[in-house]
N, C-alpha and C positions, 0 to 999 in steps of 0.2 A: 432500430434502437441498438446501441451497444453499451455495455456496462463495464466500467473500469473500477477496480477495487484496490485500495491500499491493503497492505498485509499486516504489519505489526500493530497490534492493538485493535485491528479491524477484523481480519480473518483469524489471526492468532489471538488467544485470550490476553497475552501479555507481550511486551516488546522482546523479541527473540534475541536481538543483539545485546540488549542489557543483561539478559539471562546468561548469555555466553560470557560476557565480560565479568559479571559477578562471580562466576564459578571458575573461569579458566584464565583470566587476565591478571597481570600485575596490578596491584591496587592503585597505582598512579593513574589508571584510566579515569578515576573520579576527578582528579585535578584538571585533566583535559576537559572533562564534562563541565566543570566549573568555568573554565575559560570560554567555552562556547556559550554557556548561559549568560555570562557577563558581556558577551559581544566582542571578546578579544580575538576570537577565531571564528571562521565560518563552520556551518554544520558539516560541510564536505571535508574540511581540514580536520575537524574533530574525529570524524569516522575513520579517516586514514590513520591517524595517530593511534587511536584506540585499537583498531584491528591488529596493528603491528605488535601489540602487547599480549595478544592471546597465546597462551602456552598449552601444555598438554599434548596428547597424541591425537591423530585423526579419529581413533576409536573413542577417545574421551569426548571429542566434539560430537560425534554421531550419537553416542549414548545420551548425551545431554539434550540434543535436539529431539530425540525420540520421546522425551518427556513433555514436549510442548503440546498443549491442547489447542484446538481450534474452536471457533464459534460453533455450538452444536447445531445451528441451523444452516451452516454454510453448504454442506453437501446437498441438502434438499434444495437450497437456493440454486445451486449449479444445475441440478437435475431439472428444475423448473425452467431455467433459462434454455437448456438444451432442448427440452420438449417444446419450447416456444420459439425455437430458432433465433435466439438472442445470443450474440457473441459476448463472452465474458473474458476479461484479461486482468492481470495484476500489474500495477505500476507501483513500485515500492522503493523507498530510500534505504531498504535493508540490503541483505547480502544473498546473492543467488544460491549459494550452496545451502545456506540455512533454510531458505524458503522451499527449494526443490526437495530437500530431504523430508520436510514436514508434509508437503503436498503428496509426494509419492506414498508416504506411510498411510495417507487417507484416501488412496486411489484417485487422486486429483492431479496427477503429474502431467496430464495433457493440457492444462490451462497455460496459455502463454504468459511469460513473466518478463518484465523489464525491471532491472535492478542494478545495484553495484555488483561487481564481480570479484570473487575471492580468488586470488592468485597465490602462487608459492605453495608451501607445505607446512606441516606442523613445526613450530619453532621458528618459522620464517614467513608468516602470512603477510600478504600485501593486498591492498584494496585498489582495484581499478574502477574508474568512474567515467565510463564512456558517455554517459548521459548528463554530465555536468555542463552547465551553460553559464557564461559570463552574464551578469545582470539578473540572474534568477532571484526572484523576491525571497525565496526560502533559503538561498545560499546552500542548497543541499547537493549531495553527490549525484542525485537524480533530479533533474528539473522536470517535474511532471507535466508542465505545459508543453515542453519540447517533446517529451515522450509520447504524448497522445496526439501530437501533430497540430496543436493549436497555433503555435508560433509560425510553423511552416505553411499554414493554410491548407493542410491535408485532411482536415476533419471531414468526416463523411456527412452526407446530407441528412441522414437519420439522426435522431436525438442521441446525445451522449449523456449517460448517467454516471455520476461518480459517488463512490461510497468510501468515507474516510473518517479519521478521528483526530489527527494531530497536526503539528506544525509544518511538516513537510508537505501537507496538503493545501496550505494557505495559498500558494501561488496559482493553483489550478481551480480553486473553489468558485471563483466568479467567472470562469471561462467554459463552463459546461451548462447543459440545458436543465439538468435536474440534479440537485445535490442532496445526498443523505449524509447526515453528520451527527457525531456524538463527541463528548468530552471537549478537548481544546478546540477542535474544528467547529463544533456547534457554538461555542462561546465566541469564536472569531467571527463567524457568519452573523450571529445575533447582534454583536456590537456594531456591525456595519449595515444592519438592516437588510441583509441579503437573505432571500427566501431559501429555506432548506426544510427537509423532512427529518425530524429527530428519530433516531432508532437506538435500540439497545442490543438487538441481535439480528441476524439475517432473516429470521422468521418475520420480523417487522418489515424488512425490505421486500421480501417475497410477497407478503400480503398487500403492501402498498402498490407494488408494480402490477400484480395480478389484477387489482381493482382498476388501475389506470388503463391497462391494455383491454380489459373487458369493456370499459366505457368507450374506448377509442374505436374498437372494431365495429359496433353498431353505427357509430357516427360516420365512419368511413364508408360503410355499406349504403347508408342513407344518401351520402353525397354522390354515390355512383348512380343513383336512380335518376 
């Protein structure tokens, strides 16, 4: 089994990029957001344009990121996964510098992260999107299907579990073996009759996976007899 998690709104309590934009960007970022919501631009285009509007110093940015809270059950979830020899990684349409700053503050900097990349410096930020893909259903800067290897056929033989909450997760939702969903992602899956496990916090995810693995182990031992 391997577990892949979204970050903003899933691991972090709120969307980190929106927080940064609200506090440090020119207010015109909201009109760019409106263009995306209206379908006039893609999510990837929206993110690039908004990131370019972020002002303040690097110290301002870091101080703001240091106020971001994460799901209170996430550290225990990661500890359970490590004790169970289950790989955990993050695939996010967020920003690498934002995510890594928050993870390091919570002693979780060792978790692999795939995301958009912040380039440049304060007053001249730029967003690189090496994981964008033509034809991605989400239109995001990070095509999560490509990032987890679904399109390239590189997916591992073991089950892939995905934990997410939002629109950038739509493209990958029906391409994994087990889906944990909340908020917009849960609505999306339910509307399509797609099986998923609803969750509110990572405590719920840990309990559900612990139960599944406990059931699977006796079954595997019985099959070996």
